[in-house]
N, CA, C and O atoms as a CHARMM CRD file, in Angstrom:
* protein
*
  116
    1    1 MET  N    -22.00100  12.13800  17.05200 PROA 1      0.00000
    2    1 MET  CA   -20.68800  11.63100  17.52300 PROA 1      0.00000
    3    1 MET  C    -20.55300  10.14700  17.17000 PROA 1      0.00000
    4    1 MET  O    -19.50000   9.69300  16.72100 PROA 1      0.00000
    5    2 ARG  N    -21.62400   9.41900  17.37900 PROA 2      0.00000
    6    2 ARG  CA   -21.54900   7.97500  17.13200 PROA 2      0.00000
    7    2 ARG  C    -21.27300   7.69800  15.64600 PROA 2      0.00000
    8    2 ARG  O    -20.44900   6.84600  15.31300 PROA 2      0.00000
    9    3 LEU  N    -21.96300   8.41900  14.76300 PROA 3      0.00000
   10    3 LEU  CA   -21.76000   8.20000  13.32500 PROA 3      0.00000
   11    3 LEU  C    -20.31800   8.51100  12.93000 PROA 3      0.00000
   12    3 LEU  O    -19.70600   7.76000  12.17100 PROA 3      0.00000
   13    4 LEU  N    -19.77900   9.60700  13.43700 PROA 4      0.00000
   14    4 LEU  CA   -18.39800   9.96700  13.09700 PROA 4      0.00000
   15    4 LEU  C    -17.44500   8.87600  13.55500 PROA 4      0.00000
   16    4 LEU  O    -16.51400   8.52300  12.83100 PROA 4      0.00000
   17    5 TYR  N    -17.66500   8.34000  14.74200 PROA 5      0.00000
   18    5 TYR  CA   -16.77800   7.29300  15.26600 PROA 5      0.00000
   19    5 TYR  C    -16.86300   6.04800  14.38500 PROA 5      0.00000
   20    5 TYR  O    -15.85000   5.42400  14.07100 PROA 5      0.00000
   21    6 GLU  N    -18.08400   5.70100  13.99500 PROA 6      0.00000
   22    6 GLU  CA   -18.24900   4.50400  13.15500 PROA 6      0.00000
   23    6 GLU  C    -17.58200   4.71300  11.80200 PROA 6      0.00000
   24    6 GLU  O    -16.97900   3.79000  11.25500 PROA 6      0.00000
   25    7 GLU  N    -17.68700   5.91700  11.26400 PROA 7      0.00000
   26    7 GLU  CA   -17.05200   6.19200   9.96800 PROA 7      0.00000
   27    7 GLU  C    -15.54400   6.05400  10.08400 PROA 7      0.00000
   28    7 GLU  O    -14.89300   5.52700   9.18200 PROA 7      0.00000
   29    8 ARG  N    -14.98900   6.52700  11.19200 PROA 8      0.00000
   30    8 ARG  CA   -13.53700   6.41800  11.38300 PROA 8      0.00000
   31    8 ARG  C    -13.12500   4.95600  11.43900 PROA 8      0.00000
   32    8 ARG  O    -12.10300   4.56900  10.87200 PROA 8      0.00000
   33    9 GLU  N    -13.92200   4.14800  12.12400 PROA 9      0.00000
   34    9 GLU  CA   -13.60300   2.71100  12.21300 PROA 9      0.00000
   35    9 GLU  C    -13.63900   2.10000  10.82100 PROA 9      0.00000
   36    9 GLU  O    -12.78200   1.28500  10.47900 PROA 9      0.00000
   37   10 ASP  N    -14.62800   2.48600  10.01100 PROA 10     0.00000
   38   10 ASP  CA   -14.72000   1.96200   8.64600 PROA 10     0.00000
   39   10 ASP  C    -13.48700   2.36200   7.84500 PROA 10     0.00000
   40   10 ASP  O    -12.95700   1.55800   7.07900 PROA 10     0.00000
   41   11 LEU  N    -13.02600   3.60100   8.01800 PROA 11     0.00000
   42   11 LEU  CA   -11.84000   4.05200   7.28300 PROA 11     0.00000
   43   11 LEU  C    -10.63200   3.22600   7.69900 PROA 11     0.00000
   44   11 LEU  O     -9.80400   2.87100   6.86000 PROA 11     0.00000
   45   12 LYS  N    -10.52500   2.91700   8.99200 PROA 12     0.00000
   46   12 LYS  CA    -9.38500   2.10200   9.46000 PROA 12     0.00000
   47   12 LYS  C     -9.42800   0.73900   8.79000 PROA 12     0.00000
   48   12 LYS  O     -8.40200   0.22900   8.34000 PROA 12     0.00000
   49   13 VAL  N    -10.61700   0.14800   8.72500 PROA 13     0.00000
   50   13 VAL  CA   -10.76000  -1.18000   8.10400 PROA 13     0.00000
   51   13 VAL  C    -10.40600  -1.10100   6.61800 PROA 13     0.00000
   52   13 VAL  O     -9.70500  -1.96700   6.09600 PROA 13     0.00000
   53   14 LEU  N    -10.89100  -0.06100   5.94200 PROA 14     0.00000
   54   14 LEU  CA   -10.59900   0.08200   4.50800 PROA 14     0.00000
   55   14 LEU  C     -9.09600   0.23300   4.28600 PROA 14     0.00000
   56   14 LEU  O     -8.53900  -0.35200   3.35700 PROA 14     0.00000
   57   15 LYS  N     -8.44800   1.01300   5.13500 PROA 15     0.00000
   58   15 LYS  CA    -6.99300   1.19400   4.99000 PROA 15     0.00000
   59   15 LYS  C     -6.28600  -0.13500   5.18800 PROA 15     0.00000
   60   15 LYS  O     -5.33600  -0.44400   4.46800 PROA 15     0.00000
   61   16 LYS  N     -6.73700  -0.92800   6.15700 PROA 16     0.00000
   62   16 LYS  CA    -6.10500  -2.23800   6.39800 PROA 16     0.00000
   63   16 LYS  C     -6.29800  -3.12800   5.18600 PROA 16     0.00000
   64   16 LYS  O     -5.36400  -3.80800   4.76000 PROA 16     0.00000
   65   17 ILE  N     -7.51000  -3.13100   4.62000 PROA 17     0.00000
   66   17 ILE  CA    -7.79000  -3.97100   3.44200 PROA 17     0.00000
   67   17 ILE  C     -6.93700  -3.51300   2.25900 PROA 17     0.00000
   68   17 ILE  O     -6.35500  -4.33800   1.55600 PROA 17     0.00000
   69   18 ASN  N     -6.86100  -2.19400   2.03900 PROA 18     0.00000
   70   18 ASN  CA    -6.05900  -1.66700   0.91900 PROA 18     0.00000
   71   18 ASN  C     -4.59600  -2.06100   1.08600 PROA 18     0.00000
   72   18 ASN  O     -3.94700  -2.47300   0.12500 PROA 18     0.00000
   73   19 GLY  N     -4.07500  -1.93500   2.31200 PROA 19     0.00000
   74   19 GLY  CA    -2.67800  -2.30400   2.56100 PROA 19     0.00000
   75   19 GLY  C     -2.47100  -3.78700   2.32100 PROA 19     0.00000
   76   19 GLY  O     -1.44900  -4.18600   1.76200 PROA 19     0.00000
   77   20 PHE  N     -3.43600  -4.62000   2.73800 PROA 20     0.00000
   78   20 PHE  CA    -3.32000  -6.07100   2.55300 PROA 20     0.00000
   79   20 PHE  C     -3.33000  -6.41400   1.06700 PROA 20     0.00000
   80   20 PHE  O     -2.55800  -7.25800   0.61300 PROA 20     0.00000
   81   21 VAL  N     -4.21400  -5.75000   0.30700 PROA 21     0.00000
   82   21 VAL  CA    -4.29900  -6.01600  -1.13900 PROA 21     0.00000
   83   21 VAL  C     -2.98400  -5.62500  -1.80300 PROA 21     0.00000
   84   21 VAL  O     -2.48000  -6.34800  -2.66200 PROA 21     0.00000
   85   22 ARG  N     -2.42600  -4.48000  -1.40700 PROA 22     0.00000
   86   22 ARG  CA    -1.14800  -4.03600  -1.99900 PROA 22     0.00000
   87   22 ARG  C     -0.06500  -5.05500  -1.70400 PROA 22     0.00000
   88   22 ARG  O      0.71100  -5.40400  -2.59300 PROA 22     0.00000
   89   23 GLU  N      0.00100  -5.53900  -0.46800 PROA 23     0.00000
   90   23 GLU  CA     1.04100  -6.51000  -0.09700 PROA 23     0.00000
   91   23 GLU  C      0.88700  -7.79200  -0.91000 PROA 23     0.00000
   92   23 GLU  O      1.88100  -8.34100  -1.38600 PROA 23     0.00000
   93   24 THR  N     -0.35400  -8.28000  -1.07800 PROA 24     0.00000
   94   24 THR  CA    -0.55800  -9.52100  -1.82900 PROA 24     0.00000
   95   24 THR  C     -0.17900  -9.30900  -3.29300 PROA 24     0.00000
   96   24 THR  O      0.40000 -10.20200  -3.91200 PROA 24     0.00000
   97   25 LYS  N     -0.49600  -8.14200  -3.85500 PROA 25     0.00000
   98   25 LYS  CA    -0.12500  -7.86900  -5.25700 PROA 25     0.00000
   99   25 LYS  C      1.39100  -7.86900  -5.40700 PROA 25     0.00000
  100   25 LYS  O      1.91800  -8.44500  -6.35900 PROA 25     0.00000
  101   26 VAL  N      2.08800  -7.24000  -4.49000 PROA 26     0.00000
  102   26 VAL  CA     3.56100  -7.18700  -4.56500 PROA 26     0.00000
  103   26 VAL  C      4.13700  -8.58500  -4.42800 PROA 26     0.00000
  104   26 VAL  O      5.08400  -8.94100  -5.12900 PROA 26     0.00000
  105   27 ASN  N      3.57000  -9.37700  -3.53100 PROA 27     0.00000
  106   27 ASN  CA     4.08200 -10.73800  -3.33000 PROA 27     0.00000
  107   27 ASN  C      3.86100 -11.57700  -4.58700 PROA 27     0.00000
  108   27 ASN  O      4.70900 -12.39500  -4.94500 PROA 27     0.00000
  109   28 LYS  N      2.71700 -11.37700  -5.26200 PROA 28     0.00000
  110   28 LYS  CA     2.44200 -12.15000  -6.47900 PROA 28     0.00000
  111   28 LYS  C      3.42700 -11.78400  -7.56800 PROA 28     0.00000
  112   28 LYS  O      3.84600 -12.64500  -8.34200 PROA 28     0.00000
  113   29 LEU  N      3.80600 -10.50500  -7.63900 PROA 29     0.00000
  114   29 LEU  CA     4.76600 -10.08400  -8.66300 PROA 29     0.00000
  115   29 LEU  C      6.13300 -10.66600  -8.31300 PROA 29     0.00000
  116   29 LEU  O      7.10300 -10.44300  -9.03800 PROA 29     0.00000
């Protein structure tokens, strides 16, 4: 259970980073 929860948290962080990178790329364009 603990590993699954930690993996979910990692996915949330990755999604936030991906969204942030997309926003910065759009702003640069």
